[in-house]
C-alpha positions as CSV (number, residue, x, y, z in Angstrom):
1,M,-44.5,24.5,17.4
2,S,-41.6,22.0,17.7
3,T,-40.9,18.7,14.7
4,K,-39.4,16.3,15.5
5,M,-36.9,15.7,13.3
6,N,-35.7,12.1,11.8
7,A,-31.9,11.4,12.8
8,S,-31.4,10.7,9.2
9,D,-32.6,14.1,8.3
10,D,-30.2,15.5,10.5
11,T,-27.4,17.3,8.6
12,S,-26.7,20.5,11.2
13,M,-25.2,18.7,14.2
14,T,-21.9,19.7,15.3
15,G,-18.8,18.1,15.6
16,P,-17.9,15.2,12.4
17,A,-20.0,14.4,10.3
18,I,-21.0,10.9,10.7
19,A,-22.5,8.8,7.5
20,D,-25.7,11.2,6.7
21,E,-26.4,9.2,3.3
22,A,-30.3,7.5,3.5
23,G,-30.4,4.8,5.6
24,A,-27.4,4.7,7.1
25,N,-28.5,6.0,10.7
26,D,-31.2,3.6,11.2
27,V,-30.4,0.7,13.4
28,A,-32.8,-2.3,13.1
29,R,-34.8,-3.4,15.6
30,G,-36.1,-7.0,15.9
31,T,-33.6,-8.3,14.6
32,G,-32.0,-10.3,18.0
33,I,-28.9,-7.8,17.8
34,A,-29.1,-5.3,20.9
35,L,-29.5,-1.7,19.6
36,W,-26.3,-0.5,21.5
37,R,-24.2,-3.1,20.1
38,Q,-25.1,-1.8,15.9
39,I,-24.6,1.5,17.5
40,V,-21.3,0.7,18.5
41,E,-21.2,-1.7,15.2
42,R,-21.6,1.4,13.1
43,I,-19.1,3.3,14.9
44,E,-16.3,0.9,15.1
45,A,-16.8,0.8,11.1
46,E,-16.6,4.8,10.8
47,I,-13.7,5.2,13.1
48,A,-12.2,2.2,10.4
49,E,-13.0,3.5,7.6
50,G,-11.4,6.5,8.6
51,K,-15.1,8.9,8.2
52,L,-13.8,9.7,11.9
53,A,-10.6,10.9,12.4
54,P,-8.5,10.2,15.4
55,G,-8.9,13.7,17.9
56,S,-11.8,14.4,15.9
57,R,-15.2,14.9,18.2
58,L,-18.3,13.4,18.4
59,P,-21.9,14.7,18.3
60,T,-23.3,15.2,21.8
61,E,-25.2,12.2,23.4
62,M,-28.5,14.2,22.6
63,E,-27.6,14.7,19.2
64,L,-26.2,10.5,18.6
65,A,-29.3,9.6,20.3
66,E,-31.6,11.6,17.5
67,R,-29.2,10.6,14.9
68,F,-29.9,6.3,15.5
69,G,-33.0,6.7,17.1
70,V,-32.6,5.8,20.5
71,N,-33.1,6.8,24.5
72,R,-29.8,8.4,26.2
73,H,-29.6,5.1,29.0
74,T,-29.1,3.1,25.2
75,L,-26.6,5.4,23.9
76,R,-24.5,5.8,27.1
77,R,-24.3,1.9,26.8
78,A,-23.0,1.8,23.4
79,L,-20.4,5.3,24.4
80,G,-19.7,3.1,27.3
81,M,-18.4,0.1,25.5
82,L,-16.5,1.9,23.0
83,T,-14.7,3.6,25.9
84,E,-13.7,0.3,27.3
85,Q,-12.4,-0.2,24.0
86,G,-10.1,2.4,23.8
87,L,-12.0,4.2,20.7
88,I,-13.3,6.8,22.2
89,E,-12.3,9.0,25.0
90,A,-14.4,12.0,27.3
91,T,-12.5,14.7,28.3
92,P,-14.6,17.0,31.0
93,G,-16.3,20.4,29.7
94,R,-14.6,19.2,26.2
95,G,-16.9,16.6,25.2
96,T,-16.2,13.0,23.5
97,F,-13.4,12.2,21.1
98,I,-12.4,9.7,18.9
99,K,-9.3,8.0,20.7
100,E,-5.9,9.7,19.6
101,P,-2.5,7.2,19.5
102,P,-0.6,6.8,22.5
103,L,2.5,9.7,22.4
104,R,5.8,8.7,21.3
105,Y,7.6,10.2,25.0
106,P,11.2,9.6,24.2
107,I,13.4,9.0,28.2
108,A,16.4,11.1,27.2
109,S,19.7,12.8,28.8
110,R,17.7,15.5,27.8
111,T,13.7,15.1,28.0
112,R,11.5,18.3,27.6
113,F,7.4,17.7,27.5
114,S,6.8,20.9,25.0
115,E,9.1,19.4,22.3
116,I,7.6,16.5,22.7
117,V,4.7,17.2,22.1
118,S,5.6,19.4,18.9
119,G,7.9,16.8,17.4
120,E,4.5,14.8,17.6
121,G,2.1,17.5,15.8
122,R,0.5,18.0,18.8
123,A,-0.2,21.2,20.5
124,P,1.5,21.6,24.3
125,G,-0.2,22.8,27.5
126,G,-0.7,22.7,31.0
127,R,-1.1,24.7,34.2
128,L,0.4,25.2,38.0
129,V,-2.3,23.1,39.9
130,G,-0.1,24.1,43.1
131,S,3.1,24.7,44.7
132,R,4.5,24.8,48.9
133,V,7.4,24.4,50.7
134,E,8.2,21.3,52.6
135,T,10.3,19.2,54.8
136,A,12.1,16.8,52.7
137,S,11.4,13.0,52.8
138,A,14.0,11.1,53.6
139,E,14.1,9.8,49.8
140,I,13.5,13.2,48.4
141,A,16.4,14.4,50.4
142,A,18.8,12.0,49.5
143,A,18.3,12.0,45.9
144,L,19.2,15.8,45.9
145,R,21.6,15.3,48.0
146,L,20.4,17.6,50.9
147,P,20.6,16.9,54.4
148,P,17.9,15.1,56.9
149,G,15.1,17.9,57.4
150,A,15.8,20.2,54.8
151,F,13.3,22.4,52.9
152,V,12.7,21.9,49.0
153,L,9.8,23.5,46.9
154,R,7.1,21.2,45.9
155,I,5.4,22.8,42.6
156,D,2.7,20.4,41.1
157,M,1.8,20.8,37.0
158,L,-0.8,19.2,34.8
159,R,0.6,19.3,30.9
160,E,-1.5,18.1,28.1
161,A,-1.2,16.8,24.7
162,D,-4.0,19.0,22.2
163,G,-6.3,19.7,25.5
164,V,-5.8,16.1,26.3
165,P,-4.5,15.9,29.7
166,L,-1.4,13.2,29.8
167,T,0.3,13.7,32.6
168,L,0.6,14.6,36.7
169,G,4.3,16.3,37.8
170,S,5.3,17.0,41.3
171,H,8.3,18.4,41.1
172,W,10.6,19.1,44.1
173,Y,14.3,21.5,44.3
174,E,16.1,22.6,46.9
175,A,13.9,25.6,48.6
176,E,16.9,28.1,48.5
177,R,18.8,27.8,45.7
178,C,15.0,27.9,43.6
179,R,13.3,31.0,45.6
180,D,10.7,32.3,43.1
181,L,10.7,29.6,40.7
182,D,7.2,28.5,41.1
183,L,6.5,32.0,40.7
184,V,8.4,32.3,37.5
185,V,6.5,29.0,36.6
186,A,2.9,30.5,36.8
187,A,4.1,33.3,34.8
188,T,5.4,31.2,31.9
189,G,3.7,27.4,32.0
190,S,7.5,26.3,31.5
191,V,9.3,24.8,34.0
192,T,12.0,24.5,31.7
193,R,11.4,28.5,31.1
194,A,11.4,29.0,34.6
195,L,15.2,27.3,35.2
196,E,16.7,29.4,32.7
197,T,15.3,32.4,34.3
198,L,17.2,31.0,37.1
199,G,20.4,30.3,35.7
200,L,19.8,26.4,35.6
201,G,18.3,25.5,32.3
202,D,20.8,23.4,30.6
203,Y,19.6,20.4,32.4
204,R,20.3,16.9,32.0
205,R,18.5,13.6,33.2
206,L,20.5,11.5,35.7
207,E,18.4,9.1,36.5
208,T,15.0,7.2,35.7
209,R,12.9,4.9,37.2
210,V,9.6,3.5,35.8
211,T,6.2,1.7,37.7
212,A,2.9,1.0,36.9
213,R,0.0,1.2,39.5
214,L,-3.9,2.2,39.3
215,A,-4.6,5.7,39.2
216,D,-6.0,6.9,43.1
217,E,-8.7,9.5,43.3
218,E,-6.9,12.9,42.3
219,E,-5.1,11.4,39.8
220,R,-7.7,10.5,38.1
221,K,-9.7,13.9,38.8
222,Q,-6.9,15.7,36.9
223,L,-6.3,13.0,34.6
224,S,-10.0,12.8,33.5
225,L,-9.1,8.7,34.5
226,P,-12.6,6.7,34.6
227,S,-12.5,4.4,37.7
228,G,-9.6,1.1,37.4
229,R,-7.4,3.4,34.9
230,A,-3.4,2.5,34.8
231,V,-0.6,5.3,35.6
232,L,2.9,4.9,34.3
233,V,4.9,6.2,37.7
234,V,8.1,8.1,36.1
235,D,10.4,9.1,39.2
236,A,13.8,11.3,37.7
237,I,16.7,13.5,38.7
238,N,18.1,16.0,37.0
239,G,20.9,17.8,36.9
240,D,23.1,20.3,36.6
241,A,25.9,20.8,34.3
242,Q,28.3,20.0,37.2
243,R,25.9,16.6,37.6
244,R,24.5,18.2,40.5
245,P,20.6,17.5,41.3
246,I,18.6,20.3,41.1
247,Q,15.5,18.6,40.7
248,Y,13.5,14.8,41.4
249,S,10.5,15.0,40.0
250,R,7.9,12.0,40.1
251,A,5.4,12.4,36.9
252,R,2.2,10.7,36.6
253,F,1.4,9.4,33.0
254,A,-2.2,8.3,31.5
255,A,-0.6,4.5,30.8
256,D,-2.8,4.4,27.7
257,R,-2.1,8.1,26.4
258,V,2.0,7.6,25.9
259,Q,4.0,5.0,24.8
260,L,7.3,5.8,26.9
261,V,10.6,5.4,25.0
262,V,14.1,5.3,26.2
263,K,16.5,6.2,24.0
264,N,20.6,5.1,24.6
């Protein structure tokens, strides 16, 4: 026979320990303050007090609903408000986490994703989303100094910090000059190492343009963003030692997860 456990008695839940002293889990009924609002205030306080550290995972919805003695609908309304406030963030397949402060991302003559993320004390990661050879648009052909109609190799990558999607990047290269680059990227997981393999590793930033807009459907899917969130779009041209363009890139950053820092 199963026995329903009082939320205040539950000390076995996964994730970080949320205040478990007697009475700390109760939400008061009949006070005129909505139950979901009390949950919001309780979790806000625990974040402010350091009981819930940035990057830590919250218990599941079922565990939180049991802790506070509310139904899932009430609990989800509270989590929705905390998400809107930028205090928590849900990542599909991983759970809901206390949001970390924006990652400082310097834009300089030599910009390398893995080095930047590691330097901020976070673990870089990512994967190849896809690649194909296509005809260069007028913008890309001009950026790479190619004739109209030239073929370019396009590589799309998703990059993460501590498993949280940070940026979705599209990179274009002269197809003939960078033949099989996508295969090396797939094997190494790194554009920098792949370019080094082709003798083009010491590339430098020649130009950067930054704009902002609402994320489209594909960006929301890949970056795990709710509707209405913005992305920072960073268009860049990178060149070799002779300042000959070798890469045109368009990175779409989750705007609330990064702080772009321009280095002089």
